[in-house]
C-alpha positions in Angstrom: 118.0 107.1 146.8 119.0 108.2 143.4 117.4 107.9 140.0 118.4 104.7 138.1 118.5 105.2 134.3 119.2 103.9 131.0 119.6 105.3 127.7 117.7 104.2 124.5 120.1 104.2 121.3 119.8 103.2 118.0 123.2 102.3 116.9 124.5 100.3 113.9 128.4 98.8 114.1 129.7 100.1 110.8 132.6 97.7 110.4 130.3 94.9 110.9 127.9 96.4 108.1 131.2 96.9 105.8 132.1 92.9 106.3 128.5 92.0 105.5 128.6 94.0 102.2 131.9 92.8 101.6 130.5 89.2 102.1 127.6 89.9 99.8 130.2 91.5 97.0 132.2 87.9 97.2 129.0 85.9 97.1 127.5 87.8 94.0 131.0 87.8 92.0 131.1 83.8 92.3 127.3 82.9 92.2 126.9 81.3 89.2 123.2 82.8 88.6 124.9 86.2 88.7 127.3 85.7 86.0 126.5 88.2 83.0 124.0 90.0 84.8 126.7 92.9 85.7 125.4 92.6 89.2 127.7 94.7 91.7 127.4 96.0 95.5 129.4 98.6 96.8 129.5 101.8 99.2 128.8 105.3 97.7 129.6 107.4 100.3 127.3 106.8 103.3 124.5 104.8 101.2 124.8 101.2 99.5 124.6 101.3 95.6 123.3 98.2 94.3 123.3 97.7 90.3 122.4 95.0 87.8 121.1 94.4 84.5 117.6 93.5 85.6 115.3 94.3 88.6 114.8 90.8 89.4 119.0 90.4 89.7 119.4 93.7 91.7 116.7 92.5 93.9 118.3 89.4 94.6 121.9 91.3 95.2 119.6 92.9 98.1 118.4 90.1 99.5 122.1 88.5 99.3 123.0 91.7 101.5 119.9 91.5 103.8 121.1 88.2 104.5 124.5 89.1 105.1 123.5 92.0 107.6 121.2 89.5 109.7 124.2 86.8 110.1 126.0 89.7 111.4 124.0 90.8 114.1 122.8 93.8 112.3 118.7 94.4 112.3 116.7 95.1 108.7 115.2 97.9 110.6 118.3 99.7 110.2 118.4 99.5 106.4 116.4 102.0 104.6 116.0 100.7 100.9 114.8 102.7 98.0 112.8 101.3 95.0 114.9 100.4 91.7 115.4 102.8 89.4 116.1 101.9 85.7 119.0 103.8 84.1 120.4 103.4 80.7 121.4 100.2 80.7 121.1 99.2 84.3 118.9 99.3 87.5 120.0 100.8 90.6 119.0 100.5 94.2 120.1 103.0 96.6 120.1 101.7 100.4 121.3 103.7 103.6 121.9 102.3 107.3 120.2 104.6 109.5 122.0 105.6 112.6 120.2 107.5 115.8 116.7 107.7 116.5 114.7 110.5 114.4 113.0 113.1 116.3 109.6 112.2 115.4 110.4 108.1 116.4 111.9 109.7 119.3 108.9 111.2 120.1 106.6 108.2 119.2 108.7 106.2 122.1 108.2 108.9 124.6 104.6 109.0 124.1 104.7 105.2 124.4 106.8 105.3 127.7 104.2 108.1 129.3 101.1 106.6 127.9 101.8 103.1 128.5 104.7 102.8 130.7 104.7 102.9 134.9 103.5 106.4 136.1 107.2 107.0 137.7 109.1 106.7 134.8 110.3 110.0 132.9 111.9 110.2 129.5 114.2 112.8 127.8 115.2 113.3 124.4 118.7 114.0 124.2 119.9 114.5 120.4 119.4 111.2 119.0 118.6 109.2 122.0 116.5 109.4 124.8 117.3 108.7 128.4 114.7 107.2 130.7 114.7 107.6 134.6 113.1 106.4 137.3 113.5 105.6 141.0 112.3 101.9 140.4 114.9 99.8 138.5 111.6 97.2 138.2 110.0 100.3 136.2 112.6 100.4 134.0 113.0 96.7 133.2 109.1 97.3 132.4 109.5 100.2 130.0 112.2 98.2 128.1 109.8 94.9 128.1 107.1 97.3 126.8 109.4 98.9 124.2 110.3 95.5 122.8 106.8 94.2 122.4 105.9 97.4 120.6 105.9 97.1 117.1 108.4 100.2 115.8 110.2 100.8 112.6 113.8 101.4 114.9 116.1 98.9 116.1 116.6 99.8 119.7 119.5 98.9 122.0 119.4 99.9 125.5 122.9 101.0 127.2 124.2 102.6 130.2 122.0 100.9 132.6 122.4 102.5 136.1 
């Protein structure tokens, strides 16, 4: 009998992230409590740049963006947010959307599978994803339950289940 396998990935649908940013921008432009605060949110290359006249308003814009991401099905674990930085006349927050599993997180996940998972399961790191193999599909499902229950700072998806 051939081995069964699945891949562990951390992918973000960039179209959904763009839609969330556009919805947040519209809400910031229309809401009364943002009038006169020069609040804005926009793409700056691969990063999201939030600007406002006060630190509280910048954090409020970030909160609006986070709520739009959640409604669009994007986990906040995929959003890496910096601290508010004071400029000459405004506060800026730079956020990036993480795509892929970093090598240190891949090693953590692999260690969890080795230490706590069924013994017949093998995990291989392949770039920014992990391939998990076993002869038993039940063991693979056990690994998925184990990883969903563990508190990792990465949003994981399980794909290519065969």
